PDB file of N, CA, C, O and CB in Angstrom:
ATOM      1  N   MET A   1      77.574 112.696 108.488  1.00  0.00           N
ATOM      2  CA  MET A   1      78.798 111.938 108.669  1.00  0.00           C
ATOM      3  C   MET A   1      78.467 110.681 109.455  1.00  0.00           C
ATOM      4  O   MET A   1      77.602 110.680 110.331  1.00  0.00           O
ATOM      5  CB  MET A   1      79.885 112.783 109.390  1.00  0.00           C
ATOM      6  N   VAL A   2      79.170 109.621 109.124  1.00  0.00           N
ATOM      7  CA  VAL A   2      78.922 108.322 109.720  1.00  0.00           C
ATOM      8  C   VAL A   2      80.209 107.797 110.330  1.00  0.00           C
ATOM      9  O   VAL A   2      81.260 107.814 109.689  1.00  0.00           O
ATOM     10  CB  VAL A   2      78.364 107.333 108.678  1.00  0.00           C
ATOM     11  N   ARG A   3      80.125 107.337 111.555  1.00  0.00           N
ATOM     12  CA  ARG A   3      81.274 106.689 112.185  1.00  0.00           C
ATOM     13  C   ARG A   3      81.111 105.189 111.999  1.00  0.00           C
ATOM     14  O   ARG A   3      80.088 104.617 112.374  1.00  0.00           O
ATOM     15  CB  ARG A   3      81.394 107.067 113.710  1.00  0.00           C
ATOM     16  N   VAL A   4      82.110 104.564 111.424  1.00  0.00           N
ATOM     17  CA  VAL A   4      82.070 103.133 111.167  1.00  0.00           C
ATOM     18  C   VAL A   4      83.062 102.449 112.095  1.00  0.00           C
ATOM     19  O   VAL A   4      84.246 102.785 112.115  1.00  0.00           O
ATOM     20  CB  VAL A   4      82.386 102.817 109.677  1.00  0.00           C
ATOM     21  N   GLU A   5      82.566 101.491 112.858  1.00  0.00           N
ATOM     22  CA  GLU A   5      83.426 100.732 113.763  1.00  0.00           C
ATOM     23  C   GLU A   5      84.172  99.654 112.987  1.00  0.00           C
ATOM     24  O   GLU A   5      83.665  99.134 111.993  1.00  0.00           O
ATOM     25  CB  GLU A   5      82.600 100.103 114.906  1.00  0.00           C
ATOM     26  N   LYS A   6      85.356  99.326 113.436  1.00  0.00           N
ATOM     27  CA  LYS A   6      86.180  98.305 112.807  1.00  0.00           C
ATOM     28  C   LYS A   6      85.426  96.977 112.745  1.00  0.00           C
ATOM     29  O   LYS A   6      84.835  96.537 113.731  1.00  0.00           O
ATOM     30  CB  LYS A   6      87.505  98.137 113.570  1.00  0.00           C
ATOM     31  N   ASN A   7      85.457  96.347 111.571  1.00  0.00           N
ATOM     32  CA  ASN A   7      84.840  95.041 111.314  1.00  0.00           C
ATOM     33  C   ASN A   7      83.321  95.032 111.452  1.00  0.00           C
ATOM     34  O   ASN A   7      82.732  93.970 111.651  1.00  0.00           O
ATOM     35  CB  ASN A   7      85.417  94.027 112.247  1.00  0.00           C
ATOM     36  N   LYS A   8      82.679  96.186 111.350  1.00  0.00           N
ATOM     37  CA  LYS A   8      81.216  96.261 111.391  1.00  0.00           C
ATOM     38  C   LYS A   8      80.705  96.607 109.992  1.00  0.00           C
ATOM     39  O   LYS A   8      81.249  97.497 109.339  1.00  0.00           O
ATOM     40  CB  LYS A   8      80.731  97.322 112.443  1.00  0.00           C
ATOM     41  N   PRO A   9      79.669  95.915 109.528  1.00  0.00           N
ATOM     42  CA  PRO A   9      79.148  96.190 108.181  1.00  0.00           C
ATOM     43  C   PRO A   9      78.342  97.490 108.127  1.00  0.00           C
ATOM     44  O   PRO A   9      77.761  97.918 109.125  1.00  0.00           O
ATOM     45  CB  PRO A   9      78.277  95.027 107.710  1.00  0.00           C
ATOM     46  N   PHE A  10      78.317  98.108 106.945  1.00  0.00           N
ATOM     47  CA  PHE A  10      77.477  99.270 106.698  1.00  0.00           C
ATOM     48  C   PHE A  10      77.072  99.234 105.223  1.00  0.00           C
ATOM     49  O   PHE A  10      77.924  99.016 104.362  1.00  0.00           O
ATOM     50  CB  PHE A  10      78.223 100.612 107.064  1.00  0.00           C
ATOM     51  N   PRO A  11      75.791  99.444 104.914  1.00  0.00           N
ATOM     52  CA  PRO A  11      75.309  99.301 103.542  1.00  0.00           C
ATOM     53  C   PRO A  11      75.355 100.602 102.748  1.00  0.00           C
ATOM     54  O   PRO A  11      74.318 101.123 102.339  1.00  0.00           O
ATOM     55  CB  PRO A  11      73.903  98.776 103.553  1.00  0.00           C
ATOM     56  N   ALA A  12      76.553 101.119 102.535  1.00  0.00           N
ATOM     57  CA  ALA A  12      76.670 102.373 101.794  1.00  0.00           C
ATOM     58  C   ALA A  12      78.083 102.519 101.246  1.00  0.00           C
ATOM     59  O   ALA A  12      79.031 101.911 101.742  1.00  0.00           O
ATOM     60  CB  ALA A  12      76.310 103.578 102.691  1.00  0.00           C
ATOM     61  N   ASP A  13      78.195 103.337 100.214  1.00  0.00           N
ATOM     62  CA  ASP A  13      79.497 103.686  99.676  1.00  0.00           C
ATOM     63  C   ASP A  13      79.864 105.032 100.291  1.00  0.00           C
ATOM     64  O   ASP A  13      79.161 106.019 100.078  1.00  0.00           O
ATOM     65  CB  ASP A  13      79.492 103.739  98.091  1.00  0.00           C
ATOM     66  N   LEU A  14      80.946 105.083 101.044  1.00  0.00           N
ATOM     67  CA  LEU A  14      81.298 106.277 101.803  1.00  0.00           C
ATOM     68  C   LEU A  14      82.633 106.858 101.367  1.00  0.00           C
ATOM     69  O   LEU A  14      83.491 106.143 100.850  1.00  0.00           O
ATOM     70  CB  LEU A  14      81.336 105.962 103.278  1.00  0.00           C
ATOM     71  N   LEU A  15      82.801 108.139 101.575  1.00  0.00           N
ATOM     72  CA  LEU A  15      84.093 108.795 101.424  1.00  0.00           C
ATOM     73  C   LEU A  15      84.796 108.676 102.773  1.00  0.00           C
ATOM     74  O   LEU A  15      84.269 109.127 103.790  1.00  0.00           O
ATOM     75  CB  LEU A  15      83.941 110.309 100.968  1.00  0.00           C
ATOM     76  N   ILE A  16      85.968 108.079 102.785  1.00  0.00           N
ATOM     77  CA  ILE A  16      86.729 107.907 104.024  1.00  0.00           C
ATOM     78  C   ILE A  16      87.403 109.237 104.380  1.00  0.00           C
ATOM     79  O   ILE A  16      88.187 109.772 103.597  1.00  0.00           O
ATOM     80  CB  ILE A  16      87.794 106.761 103.878  1.00  0.00           C
ATOM     81  N   LEU A  17      87.091 109.758 105.558  1.00  0.00           N
ATOM     82  CA  LEU A  17      87.718 111.003 106.014  1.00  0.00           C
ATOM     83  C   LEU A  17      88.884 110.732 106.949  1.00  0.00           C
ATOM     84  O   LEU A  17      89.865 111.475 106.964  1.00  0.00           O
ATOM     85  CB  LEU A  17      86.693 111.888 106.712  1.00  0.00           C
ATOM     86  N   ARG A  18      88.771 109.657 107.735  1.00  0.00           N
ATOM     87  CA  ARG A  18      89.831 109.324 108.682  1.00  0.00           C
ATOM     88  C   ARG A  18      89.873 107.828 108.892  1.00  0.00           C
ATOM     89  O   ARG A  18      88.839 107.161 108.942  1.00  0.00           O
ATOM     90  CB  ARG A  18      89.626 110.051 110.024  1.00  0.00           C
ATOM     91  N   SER A  19      91.066 107.318 109.013  1.00  0.00           N
ATOM     92  CA  SER A  19      91.258 105.912 109.321  1.00  0.00           C
ATOM     93  C   SER A  19      92.396 105.798 110.322  1.00  0.00           C
ATOM     94  O   SER A  19      93.375 106.541 110.257  1.00  0.00           O
ATOM     95  CB  SER A  19      91.552 105.082 108.037  1.00  0.00           C
ATOM     96  N   GLU A  20      92.253 104.861 111.244  1.00  0.00           N
ATOM     97  CA  GLU A  20      93.319 104.637 112.209  1.00  0.00           C
ATOM     98  C   GLU A  20      94.448 103.812 111.615  1.00  0.00           C
ATOM     99  O   GLU A  20      95.473 103.603 112.263  1.00  0.00           O
ATOM    100  CB  GLU A  20      92.773 103.952 113.443  1.00  0.00           C
ATOM    101  N   GLY A  21      94.268 103.341 110.381  1.00  0.00           N
ATOM    102  CA  GLY A  21      95.312 102.570 109.710  1.00  0.00           C
ATOM    103  C   GLY A  21      96.497 103.448 109.349  1.00  0.00           C
ATOM    104  O   GLY A  21      96.417 104.675 109.421  1.00  0.00           O
ATOM    105  N   ASP A  22      97.596 102.816 108.962  1.00  0.00           N
ATOM    106  CA  ASP A  22      98.799 103.550 108.583  1.00  0.00           C
ATOM    107  C   ASP A  22      98.510 104.535 107.456  1.00  0.00           C
ATOM    108  O   ASP A  22      97.972 104.151 106.417  1.00  0.00           O
ATOM    109  CB  ASP A  22      99.904 102.579 108.163  1.00  0.00           C
ATOM    110  N   ASP A  23      98.861 105.793 107.654  1.00  0.00           N
ATOM    111  CA  ASP A  23      98.709 106.850 106.654  1.00  0.00           C
ATOM    112  C   ASP A  23      97.290 107.008 106.128  1.00  0.00           C
ATOM    113  O   ASP A  23      97.104 107.467 105.001  1.00  0.00           O
ATOM    114  CB  ASP A  23      99.622 106.585 105.510  1.00  0.00           C
ATOM    115  N   GLY A  24      96.278 106.637 106.924  1.00  0.00           N
ATOM    116  CA  GLY A  24      94.890 106.818 106.522  1.00  0.00           C
ATOM    117  C   GLY A  24      94.340 105.723 105.633  1.00  0.00           C
ATOM    118  O   GLY A  24      93.264 105.890 105.057  1.00  0.00           O
ATOM    119  N   PHE A  25      95.043 104.607 105.503  1.00  0.00           N
ATOM    120  CA  PHE A  25      94.581 103.509 104.669  1.00  0.00           C
ATOM    121  C   PHE A  25      93.646 102.591 105.440  1.00  0.00           C
ATOM    122  O   PHE A  25      93.785 102.420 106.652  1.00  0.00           O
ATOM    123  CB  PHE A  25      95.764 102.720 104.129  1.00  0.00           C
ATOM    124  N   CYS A  26      92.692 102.002 104.726  1.00  0.00           N
ATOM    125  CA  CYS A  26      91.837 100.957 105.292  1.00  0.00           C
ATOM    126  C   CYS A  26      91.359 100.069 104.148  1.00  0.00           C
ATOM    127  O   CYS A  26      91.400 100.456 102.980  1.00  0.00           O
ATOM    128  CB  CYS A  26      90.621 101.571 106.081  1.00  0.00           C
ATOM    129  N   TYR A  27      90.912  98.892 104.502  1.00  0.00           N
ATOM    130  CA  TYR A  27      90.387  97.948 103.520  1.00  0.00           C
ATOM    131  C   TYR A  27      88.882  97.855 103.686  1.00  0.00           C
ATOM    132  O   TYR A  27      88.369  97.766 104.801  1.00  0.00           O
ATOM    133  CB  TYR A  27      91.047  96.548 103.671  1.00  0.00           C
ATOM    134  N   VAL A  28      88.177  97.879 102.548  1.00  0.00           N
ATOM    135  CA  VAL A  28      86.719  97.857 102.558  1.00  0.00           C
ATOM    136  C   VAL A  28      86.227  96.725 101.664  1.00  0.00           C
ATOM    137  O   VAL A  28      86.684  96.573 100.531  1.00  0.00           O
ATOM    138  CB  VAL A  28      86.138  99.219 102.091  1.00  0.00           C
ATOM    139  N   GLU A  29      85.288  95.931 102.185  1.00  0.00           N
ATOM    140  CA  GLU A  29      84.642  94.910 101.366  1.00  0.00           C
ATOM    141  C   GLU A  29      83.366  95.508 100.792  1.00  0.00           C
ATOM    142  O   GLU A  29      82.536  96.027 101.538  1.00  0.00           O
ATOM    143  CB  GLU A  29      84.338  93.613 102.196  1.00  0.00           C
ATOM    144  N   THR A  30      83.201  95.441  99.474  1.00  0.00           N
ATOM    145  CA  THR A  30      82.056  96.058  98.805  1.00  0.00           C
ATOM    146  C   THR A  30      81.047  95.034  98.297  1.00  0.00           C
ATOM    147  O   THR A  30      80.291  95.312  97.366  1.00  0.00           O
ATOM    148  CB  THR A  30      82.533  96.909  97.653  1.00  0.00           C
ATOM    149  N   LYS A  31      81.035  93.855  98.903  1.00  0.00           N
ATOM    150  CA  LYS A  31      80.159  92.771  98.450  1.00  0.00           C
ATOM    151  C   LYS A  31      78.695  93.201  98.359  1.00  0.00           C
ATOM    152  O   LYS A  31      78.010  92.829  97.406  1.00  0.00           O
ATOM    153  CB  LYS A  31      80.281  91.583  99.387  1.00  0.00           C
ATOM    154  N   SER A  32      78.203  93.969  99.319  1.00  0.00           N
ATOM    155  CA  SER A  32      76.796  94.378  99.308  1.00  0.00           C
ATOM    156  C   SER A  32      76.505  95.432  98.238  1.00  0.00           C
ATOM    157  O   SER A  32      75.343  95.654  97.897  1.00  0.00           O
ATOM    158  CB  SER A  32      76.402  94.915 100.675  1.00  0.00           C
ATOM    159  N   LEU A  33      77.546  96.087  97.703  1.00  0.00           N
ATOM    160  CA  LEU A  33      77.350  97.100  96.664  1.00  0.00           C
ATOM    161  C   LEU A  33      77.529  96.550  95.252  1.00  0.00           C
ATOM    162  O   LEU A  33      76.737  96.846  94.357  1.00  0.00           O
ATOM    163  CB  LEU A  33      78.309  98.243  96.880  1.00  0.00           C
ATOM    164  N   ASP A  34      78.582  95.743  95.057  1.00  0.00           N
ATOM    165  CA  ASP A  34      78.897  95.292  93.702  1.00  0.00           C
ATOM    166  C   ASP A  34      79.077  93.781  93.572  1.00  0.00           C
ATOM    167  O   ASP A  34      79.397  93.285  92.492  1.00  0.00           O
ATOM    168  CB  ASP A  34      80.138  95.972  93.234  1.00  0.00           C
ATOM    169  N   GLY A  35      78.875  93.057  94.658  1.00  0.00           N
ATOM    170  CA  GLY A  35      78.988  91.606  94.609  1.00  0.00           C
ATOM    171  C   GLY A  35      80.404  91.078  94.695  1.00  0.00           C
ATOM    172  O   GLY A  35      80.594  89.864  94.780  1.00  0.00           O
ATOM    173  N   GLU A  36      81.399  91.937  94.676  1.00  0.00           N
ATOM    174  CA  GLU A  36      82.800  91.514  94.744  1.00  0.00           C
ATOM    175  C   GLU A  36      83.187  91.241  96.197  1.00  0.00           C
ATOM    176  O   GLU A  36      82.879  92.030  97.090  1.00  0.00           O
ATOM    177  CB  GLU A  36      83.734  92.591  94.124  1.00  0.00           C
ATOM    178  N   THR A  37      83.861  90.123  96.418  1.00  0.00           N
ATOM    179  CA  THR A  37      84.220  89.752  97.788  1.00  0.00           C
ATOM    180  C   THR A  37      85.646  90.141  98.171  1.00  0.00           C
ATOM    181  O   THR A  37      86.018  90.033  99.340  1.00  0.00           O
ATOM    182  CB  THR A  37      84.048  88.273  97.969  1.00  0.00           C
ATOM    183  N   ASN A  38      86.441  90.588  97.215  1.00  0.00           N
ATOM    184  CA  ASN A  38      87.812  90.973  97.554  1.00  0.00           C
ATOM    185  C   ASN A  38      87.823  92.346  98.242  1.00  0.00           C
ATOM    186  O   ASN A  38      86.965  93.190  97.983  1.00  0.00           O
ATOM    187  CB  ASN A  38      88.700  90.997  96.281  1.00  0.00           C
ATOM    188  N   LEU A  39      88.797  92.545  99.110  1.00  0.00           N
ATOM    189  CA  LEU A  39      88.918  93.813  99.821  1.00  0.00           C
ATOM    190  C   LEU A  39      89.523  94.876  98.914  1.00  0.00           C
ATOM    191  O   LEU A  39      90.409  94.598  98.106  1.00  0.00           O
ATOM    192  CB  LEU A  39      89.771  93.644 101.086  1.00  0.00           C
ATOM    193  N   LYS A  40      89.023  96.105  99.067  1.00  0.00           N
ATOM    194  CA  LYS A  40      89.540  97.227  98.282  1.00  0.00           C
ATOM    195  C   LYS A  40      90.258  98.182  99.228  1.00  0.00           C
ATOM    196  O   LYS A  40      89.763  98.487 100.312  1.00  0.00           O
ATOM    197  CB  LYS A  40      88.390  97.963  97.507  1.00  0.00           C
ATOM    198  N   LEU A  41      91.412  98.641  98.812  1.00  0.00           N
ATOM    199  CA  LEU A  41      92.192  99.582  99.606  1.00  0.00           C
ATOM    200  C   LEU A  41      91.635 100.987  99.404  1.00  0.00           C
ATOM    201  O   LEU A  41      91.534 101.461  98.272  1.00  0.00           O
ATOM    202  CB  LEU A  41      93.698  99.522  99.223  1.00  0.00           C
ATOM    203  N   LYS A  42      91.278 101.642 100.483  1.00  0.00           N
ATOM    204  CA  LYS A  42      90.780 103.021 100.455  1.00  0.00           C
ATOM    205  C   LYS A  42      91.712 103.879 101.297  1.00  0.00           C
ATOM    206  O   LYS A  42      92.356 103.390 102.225  1.00  0.00           O
ATOM    207  CB  LYS A  42      89.303 103.111 100.983  1.00  0.00           C
ATOM    208  N   LYS A  43      91.778 105.175 100.962  1.00  0.00           N
ATOM    209  CA  LYS A  43      92.667 106.076 101.691  1.00  0.00           C
ATOM    210  C   LYS A  43      91.949 107.381 101.979  1.00  0.00           C
ATOM    211  O   LYS A  43      91.329 107.967 101.092  1.00  0.00           O
ATOM    212  CB  LYS A  43      93.963 106.337 100.897  1.00  0.00           C
ATOM    213  N   ALA A  44      92.034 107.827 103.208  1.00  0.00           N
ATOM    214  CA  ALA A  44      91.498 109.126 103.588  1.00  0.00           C
ATOM    215  C   ALA A  44      92.426 110.214 103.071  1.00  0.00           C
ATOM    216  O   ALA A  44      93.640 110.014 103.038  1.00  0.00           O
ATOM    217  CB  ALA A  44      91.325 109.232 105.127  1.00  0.00           C
ATOM    218  N   PRO A  45      91.879 111.380 102.661  1.00  0.00           N
ATOM    219  CA  PRO A  45      92.745 112.481 102.246  1.00  0.00           C
ATOM    220  C   PRO A  45      93.718 112.836 103.371  1.00  0.00           C
ATOM    221  O   PRO A  45      93.312 112.995 104.522  1.00  0.00           O
ATOM    222  CB  PRO A  45      91.902 113.717 101.848  1.00  0.00           C
ATOM    223  N   LYS A  46      94.995 112.959 103.034  1.00  0.00           N
ATOM    224  CA  LYS A  46      96.043 113.134 104.046  1.00  0.00           C
ATOM    225  C   LYS A  46      95.785 114.324 104.969  1.00  0.00           C
ATOM    226  O   LYS A  46      95.898 114.193 106.188  1.00  0.00           O
ATOM    227  CB  LYS A  46      97.385 113.307 103.370  1.00  0.00           C
ATOM    228  N   ASP A  47      95.438 115.486 104.403  1.00  0.00           N
ATOM    229  CA  ASP A  47      95.260 116.675 105.246  1.00  0.00           C
ATOM    230  C   ASP A  47      94.063 116.536 106.188  1.00  0.00           C
ATOM    231  O   ASP A  47      94.099 117.039 107.311  1.00  0.00           O
ATOM    232  CB  ASP A  47      95.085 117.915 104.371  1.00  0.00           C
ATOM    233  N   ILE A  48      93.009 115.861 105.741  1.00  0.00           N
ATOM    234  CA  ILE A  48      91.848 115.656 106.616  1.00  0.00           C
ATOM    235  C   ILE A  48      92.161 114.586 107.657  1.00  0.00           C
ATOM    236  O   ILE A  48      91.853 114.757 108.836  1.00  0.00           O
ATOM    237  CB  ILE A  48      90.599 115.255 105.790  1.00  0.00           C
ATOM    238  N   ASN A  49      92.768 113.490 107.225  1.00  0.00           N
ATOM    239  CA  ASN A  49      93.082 112.392 108.146  1.00  0.00           C
ATOM    240  C   ASN A  49      93.967 112.865 109.304  1.00  0.00           C
ATOM    241  O   ASN A  49      93.766 112.454 110.447  1.00  0.00           O
ATOM    242  CB  ASN A  49      93.775 111.248 107.389  1.00  0.00           C
ATOM    243  N   THR A  50      94.932 113.715 109.013  1.00  0.00           N
ATOM    244  CA  THR A  50      95.838 114.180 110.068  1.00  0.00           C
ATOM    245  C   THR A  50      95.211 115.258 110.949  1.00  0.00           C
ATOM    246  O   THR A  50      95.634 115.437 112.091  1.00  0.00           O
ATOM    247  CB  THR A  50      97.115 114.710 109.453  1.00  0.00           C
ATOM    248  N   SER A  51      94.204 115.985 110.434  1.00  0.00           N
ATOM    249  CA  SER A  51      93.601 117.050 111.243  1.00  0.00           C
ATOM    250  C   SER A  51      92.494 116.537 112.158  1.00  0.00           C
ATOM    251  O   SER A  51      92.141 117.214 113.123  1.00  0.00           O
ATOM    252  CB  SER A  51      93.047 118.133 110.339  1.00  0.00           C
ATOM    253  N   ILE A  52      91.936 115.357 111.881  1.00  0.00           N
ATOM    254  CA  ILE A  52      90.899 114.788 112.734  1.00  0.00           C
ATOM    255  C   ILE A  52      91.543 113.782 113.681  1.00  0.00           C
ATOM    256  O   ILE A  52      91.976 112.710 113.258  1.00  0.00           O
ATOM    257  CB  ILE A  52      89.777 114.115 111.884  1.00  0.00           C
ATOM    258  N   LYS A  53      91.602 114.124 114.934  1.00  0.00           N
ATOM    259  CA  LYS A  53      92.168 113.218 115.944  1.00  0.00           C
ATOM    260  C   LYS A  53      91.076 112.490 116.719  1.00  0.00           C
ATOM    261  O   LYS A  53      91.269 111.347 117.131  1.00  0.00           O
ATOM    262  CB  LYS A  53      93.061 113.994 116.916  1.00  0.00           C
ATOM    263  N   ASP A  54      89.927 113.141 116.922  1.00  0.00           N
ATOM    264  CA  ASP A  54      88.798 112.511 117.587  1.00  0.00           C
ATOM    265  C   ASP A  54      87.503 113.117 117.056  1.00  0.00           C
ATOM    266  O   ASP A  54      87.538 114.005 116.204  1.00  0.00           O
ATOM    267  CB  ASP A  54      88.896 112.676 119.126  1.00  0.00           C
ATOM    268  N   VAL A  55      86.373 112.649 117.550  1.00  0.00           N
ATOM    269  CA  VAL A  55      85.065 113.047 117.033  1.00  0.00           C
ATOM    270  C   VAL A  55      84.853 114.557 117.108  1.00  0.00           C
ATOM    271  O   VAL A  55      84.245 115.129 116.203  1.00  0.00           O
ATOM    272  CB  VAL A  55      83.963 112.335 117.800  1.00  0.00           C
ATOM    273  N   GLU A  56      85.325 115.204 118.137  1.00  0.00           N
ATOM    274  CA  GLU A  56      85.118 116.640 118.293  1.00  0.00           C
ATOM    275  C   GLU A  56      85.786 117.450 117.183  1.00  0.00           C
ATOM    276  O   GLU A  56      85.327 118.546 116.864  1.00  0.00           O
ATOM    277  CB  GLU A  56      85.641 117.091 119.638  1.00  0.00           C
ATOM    278  N   ASP A  57      86.853 116.933 116.594  1.00  0.00           N
ATOM    279  CA  ASP A  57      87.564 117.646 115.534  1.00  0.00           C
ATOM    280  C   ASP A  57      86.786 117.707 114.228  1.00  0.00           C
ATOM    281  O   ASP A  57      87.093 118.540 113.375  1.00  0.00           O
ATOM    282  CB  ASP A  57      88.892 116.997 115.289  1.00  0.00           C
ATOM    283  N   ILE A  58      85.786 116.848 114.049  1.00  0.00           N
ATOM    284  CA  ILE A  58      85.018 116.826 112.804  1.00  0.00           C
ATOM    285  C   ILE A  58      84.295 118.146 112.581  1.00  0.00           C
ATOM    286  O   ILE A  58      84.133 118.576 111.439  1.00  0.00           O
ATOM    287  CB  ILE A  58      84.012 115.674 112.817  1.00  0.00           C
ATOM    288  N   GLY A  59      83.863 118.790 113.646  1.00  0.00           N
ATOM    289  CA  GLY A  59      83.182 120.073 113.531  1.00  0.00           C
ATOM    290  C   GLY A  59      84.029 121.140 112.872  1.00  0.00           C
ATOM    291  O   GLY A  59      83.489 122.118 112.355  1.00  0.00           O
ATOM    292  N   ASP A  60      85.341 120.980 112.876  1.00  0.00           N
ATOM    293  CA  ASP A  60      86.226 121.969 112.271  1.00  0.00           C
ATOM    294  C   ASP A  60      86.212 121.928 110.749  1.00  0.00           C
ATOM    295  O   ASP A  60      86.693 122.863 110.110  1.00  0.00           O
ATOM    296  CB  ASP A  60      87.630 121.763 112.763  1.00  0.00           C
ATOM    297  N   ILE A  61      85.670 120.865 110.150  1.00  0.00           N
ATOM    298  CA  ILE A  61      85.706 120.764 108.689  1.00  0.00           C
ATOM    299  C   ILE A  61      84.320 120.815 108.052  1.00  0.00           C
ATOM    300  O   ILE A  61      84.205 120.582 106.849  1.00  0.00           O
ATOM    301  CB  ILE A  61      86.394 119.485 108.285  1.00  0.00           C
ATOM    302  N   VAL A  62      83.272 121.109 108.803  1.00  0.00           N
ATOM    303  CA  VAL A  62      81.922 121.088 108.246  1.00  0.00           C
ATOM    304  C   VAL A  62      81.679 122.173 107.203  1.00  0.00           C
ATOM    305  O   VAL A  62      80.727 122.055 106.431  1.00  0.00           O
ATOM    306  CB  VAL A  62      80.922 121.231 109.350  1.00  0.00           C
ATOM    307  N   ASP A  63      82.479 123.204 107.143  1.00  0.00           N
ATOM    308  CA  ASP A  63      82.293 124.261 106.155  1.00  0.00           C
ATOM    309  C   ASP A  63      83.051 123.986 104.855  1.00  0.00           C
ATOM    310  O   ASP A  63      83.061 124.829 103.958  1.00  0.00           O
ATOM    311  CB  ASP A  63      82.737 125.586 106.733  1.00  0.00           C
ATOM    312  N   GLY A  64      83.672 122.837 104.748  1.00  0.00           N
ATOM    313  CA  GLY A  64      84.438 122.501 103.547  1.00  0.00           C
ATOM    314  C   GLY A  64      83.553 121.971 102.434  1.00  0.00           C
ATOM    315  O   GLY A  64      82.356 121.752 102.620  1.00  0.00           O
ATOM    316  N   THR A  65      84.162 121.769 101.277  1.00  0.00           N
ATOM    317  CA  THR A  65      83.486 121.199 100.121  1.00  0.00           C
ATOM    318  C   THR A  65      84.258 119.973  99.678  1.00  0.00           C
ATOM    319  O   THR A  65      85.482 120.007  99.549  1.00  0.00           O
ATOM    320  CB  THR A  65      83.363 122.232  98.965  1.00  0.00           C
ATOM    321  N   PHE A  66      83.533 118.890  99.447  1.00  0.00           N
ATOM    322  CA  PHE A  66      84.147 117.659  98.964  1.00  0.00           C
ATOM    323  C   PHE A  66      83.783 117.460  97.505  1.00  0.00           C
ATOM    324  O   PHE A  66      82.606 117.510  97.146  1.00  0.00           O
ATOM    325  CB  PHE A  66      83.702 116.443  99.810  1.00  0.00           C
ATOM    326  N   VAL A  67      84.760 117.239  96.675  1.00  0.00           N
ATOM    327  CA  VAL A  67      84.539 116.962  95.264  1.00  0.00           C
ATOM    328  C   VAL A  67      84.950 115.528  95.024  1.00  0.00           C
ATOM    329  O   VAL A  67      86.114 115.173  95.212  1.00  0.00           O
ATOM    330  CB  VAL A  67      85.333 117.948  94.341  1.00  0.00           C
ATOM    331  N   VAL A  68      83.995 114.689  94.606  1.00  0.00           N
ATOM    332  CA  VAL A  68      84.261 113.271  94.405  1.00  0.00           C
ATOM    333  C   VAL A  68      83.811 112.859  93.011  1.00  0.00           C
ATOM    334  O   VAL A  68      82.972 113.515  92.394  1.00  0.00           O
ATOM    335  CB  VAL A  68      83.550 112.420  95.481  1.00  0.00           C
ATOM    336  N   ASP A  69      84.383 111.763  92.525  1.00  0.00           N
ATOM    337  CA  ASP A  69      83.997 111.231  91.231  1.00  0.00           C
ATOM    338  C   ASP A  69      82.576 110.684  91.317  1.00  0.00           C
ATOM    339  O   ASP A  69      82.172 110.182  92.366  1.00  0.00           O
ATOM    340  CB  ASP A  69      84.985 110.134  90.767  1.00  0.00           C
ATOM    341  N   PRO A  70      81.816 110.774  90.233  1.00  0.00           N
ATOM    342  CA  PRO A  70      80.476 110.178  90.235  1.00  0.00           C
ATOM    343  C   PRO A  70      80.567 108.655  90.273  1.00  0.00           C
ATOM    344  O   PRO A  70      81.604 108.092  89.924  1.00  0.00           O
ATOM    345  CB  PRO A  70      79.677 110.633  88.996  1.00  0.00           C
ATOM    346  N   PRO A  71      79.500 107.985  90.690  1.00  0.00           N
ATOM    347  CA  PRO A  71      79.522 106.521  90.700  1.00  0.00           C
ATOM    348  C   PRO A  71      79.806 105.969  89.305  1.00  0.00           C
ATOM    349  O   PRO A  71      79.415 106.551  88.294  1.00  0.00           O
ATOM    350  CB  PRO A  71      78.186 105.968  91.224  1.00  0.00           C
ATOM    351  N   ASN A  72      80.490 104.844  89.281  1.00  0.00           N
ATOM    352  CA  ASN A  72      80.762 104.199  87.988  1.00  0.00           C
ATOM    353  C   ASN A  72      80.577 102.707  88.088  1.00  0.00           C
ATOM    354  O   ASN A  72      80.761 101.994  87.102  1.00  0.00           O
ATOM    355  CB  ASN A  72      82.177 104.515  87.506  1.00  0.00           C
TER     356      ASN A  72
END
């Protein structure tokens, strides 16, 4: 798991688990992945976003399984 600070770059495509934005929403620039400079709206899964309040809460979900779409 990776903690990403606000307005800090990271060279990876990540699954958002929690966002401090309204209802788990955040905007991500994917320029380093696909060359597009427009921001993309991403949303953390509601049940995970609401159950993680701080870093210590992440340990409560390590036994879960994440099913995501393959890259396209």
